[in-house]
C-alpha positions, 0 to 999 in steps of 0.5 A, a space after each residue: 155227727 160223724 161216727 167212726 168205725 174203728 178197726 181195719 178197713 178190710 173185712 174178715 174172711 167169712 166161712 173159714 172151714 177145713 176141706 181136707 183133714 181130721 183131728 182137733 190137735 191144732 187151731 187155725 184162723 185166717 185174715 185178709 190183707 190189703 195191698 197197703 198192708 192193712 190186715 183184718 182181725 181173725 176169722 172163726 177158728 177151725 180145729 184140725 191136725 197138721 197137713 189139713 187144707 182150708 178154704 174161706 170166702 173172698 174179701 173185697 179189696 184183699 190182696 192176699 190172706 195170712 194163715 195162723 196156727 195155735 199149735 197144741 191149743 196153747 192159746 197163742 197163734 203164730 203165722 204159718 203162711 200166706 195165700 194168694 187164693 182162697 185156700 191153703 194146704 199145710 204139709 203133712 209134716 206141719 209148719 212150725 208157727 212164727 210166734 213173733 207174728 200174730 193176727 191183729 186183735 180188735 181194739 177200740 179205746 173210744 167205745 162209750 160216753 166219757 171215752 171220746 178223745 178231745 184232741 187229734 193230730 197226725 204224727 209219724 204216719 199215725 193219727 194221734 188222739 188225746 184226752 177223754 173225760 175218763 182219761 184226761 192225760 192219755 195219748 193214743 196212736 193209731 196203727 201206722 198208716 191206718 188212721 182209724 185202726 186201733 188194733 194191736 197184736 200179741 206179741 205187740 208189733 212196732 206198727 200196732 196202736 199204742 196208748 200212754 199216760 203222762 206221768 204227772 204229779 197232778 191231773 192236768 188235761 191234755 189240751 193241744 198236740 203239736 207235731 214237729 220233730 217230736 210230739 209236743 203235748 200241751 196240758 193245762 199244767 205244762 208242756 211235754 215232749 213225746 219222742 222215740 225211746 232209746 234205739 228206735 227211730 219212731 215211737 212204738 208201743 214198746 219204745 217211747 220217751 215222755 218228758 216234761 219240758 216246762 210248767 207254763 200250761 197251755 190254752 185250748 188254742 191250737 199252737 202255731 208252728 213257725 219254722 221249727 218253733 212252736 208258738 202257744 198261748 198259756 192257759 191264762 189266755 193272756 201270755 204268748 210263748 215260743 218253744 224250740 229245741 235247745 241242743 245245749 239243754 237237750 230239750 225245749 225252751 222258749 220265752 214270753 213274747 208278750 212281756 214287752 206288750 203286756 198292756 195289750 193283754 190286760 183284762 182280755 184273752 186271745 180267743 182265736 189266732 192264725 199265722 200269715 207266713 207270707 208276705 209279712 210273717 204275722 200272727 193275728 190274734 183276736 182278743 176277747 173284746 173284739 180287738 185284733 192284735 198282730 205279732 210280727 215274728 222273725 226269730 232268725 233275726 231276733 225281731 218280734 213286735 206287737 201292733 193293734 188293729 181296731 175297726 168299726 165293729 168287733 173281730 170274732 174269728 180269723 184264719 189264713 189260707 194259702 193261695 195259688 201264688 204262695 201268699 197267705 190270704 187272711 180272713 176274718 169274721 167281723 161283727 158290725 152294727 148296720 142301721 141298728 142291727 148287728 151283722 156278721 161279715 166275712 172279710 179279708 186283707 187285700 194285697 199291698 202289692 199295687 204296682 206302685 200305682 196309687 189308683 190300685 191302693 186299697 186302704 179301707 175297711 169292709 170295702 168294695 172296688 169298682 173298675 169300669 167306665 167313669 161313674 159318679 154314683 157307686 151302688 152295691 153298698 147295702 152292707 154299709 147302709 147309713 155308714 159314713 165312708 171314704 173313697 179313693 177315686 182314681 187316686 184322689 181321696 174323698 171323705 164324708 160320704 154317707 151310704 143312702 139306699 146302698 149308694 153314694 155320689 161323688 163329684 168327679 166321675 172316676 174309673 177305679 174307686 175303692 170305697 169303705 169304712 175309714 180307719 186311722 193309722 198311728 204309731 208312737 215311739 217310746 221316749 227317745 234314748 241315747 247316751 249323753 256322755 261318758 258319765 251318763 248312758 241315758 237321756 231319760 232324766 234330762 230335758 231334750 227336744 226333737 227339732 227335725 226328722 229324716 223319715 225313710 219311706 216306701 210307696 207312701 202318700 199321706 203322713 203327719 208327724 209330731 211330738 204328740 197328736 195335738 202338734 202334728 205337721 203334714 209331710 208334703 208329697 205333691 211335687 210336679 203332678 199336673 193339675 187334677 192328677 193324683 199325688 204319686 207314691 213316694 219312696 225315699 227320704 223326707 226331712 221334716 221340721 216338727 213342733 216342740 212337744 213335751 221336753 220330758 218325753 221326746 216322743 214321735 207320733 206318725 199318723 195317717 187317716 186317709 185311705 192311702 198307703 204308708 210304709 215307714 222304714 226308719 227315721 232319724 231324729 235330731 235332738 237337742 238337750 240341756 247341757 249340749 
């Protein structure tokens, strides 16, 4: 456990004393200040009259010292000067104290059980804390640029720490903080916008505006920021929404992003998620049953769509990390059953950039790659002991290999071998829809049949298409490759005659089970319908 000592990181000057002077009309204190402006709390008080000289002990890290004076023992101290040495002399005529500037007062909002914050976020050069057991709707901000310093002044200064409580009609705990142009506060009962008050460029102890933006309620998952849009999960854990500023409404508004794929959330919750910005702008969501969901999100183009990933095991957690090339590497914790034992592995997605060479294409789960002299035996597969695996060996697909003693054997020696668990790729369209004639704008209530498909592909090899899984035909890819050479990747259009399926559904299924890439860009269906 990490224990934080709240307060200024510069010590208070010790042994503050009067070295020349008499009387007790005024009181004086001294503070230490670092080169970045962080100031200690006040020293011990010393009584004297105007015109006295004071001294104190040196403080490590101090750049200079501030002296404050309580004239006539009024109970309020004001600044009278700055000293670069370890002493200060007031003129005999005295100095009128600047009562607009006083020394910091020690403040710790989190000094006991039940007071510890549960949410933190950086915003406007402050560390923002929120939600304790005793104050579930309160937000605290540190001193500007001093993240563990909660001190205040009297009178308050703009860079002092602050605390504000949501003025809600019900007690709803704060669950998330998101920093964009404003601070977006997600509570169990709604979403709030915290911004600077009128006439101020930043939130200060005396200038703040907190307004409710919506009443959906937020889960504990940290929201994701894409551009200037906040993506969050509702408190139910089953609905994903976006939230962005609307000039027309002068507030934040958004939409339910899971509405058209609500079946993916039935009886399940999102327990972990992460954003992969590049190359594909995908939010990866781990569902409570171990299934992985992906949300491709391009708000500028009004494009978003859900997809489901299933592996031989369960996804438990996900995170994305930016690499040195600007790509986001997405890592997962996956639980798999190996030889009757449950094991957890850290795995990551591999890049889809394989230089248009099928030999470099990696499309297996929990896999490894061998590169070197041609071999027929691949070892080092203890993590898949007893599993049936698939391999892509020098671009050739090899199926139904069983890992025994941490290794497998293949028929032809190969130099580049990708080997791991197989998976299936499948996409099924909705019923084909088109305007039939001027009298009917829908084809949903007529008999129709798809005869041919024109499929536009990029870097693809290995694809079946059809009206359903029981009536698939293979798309041919081999052209003029020499015997023994792997089939090359294809980019362009393929025209395929497909089998007749249900005359009421008119759907198209795209399917691949080999460890080779498929990039479907678009397709055009030629449809016949009754009465045409």
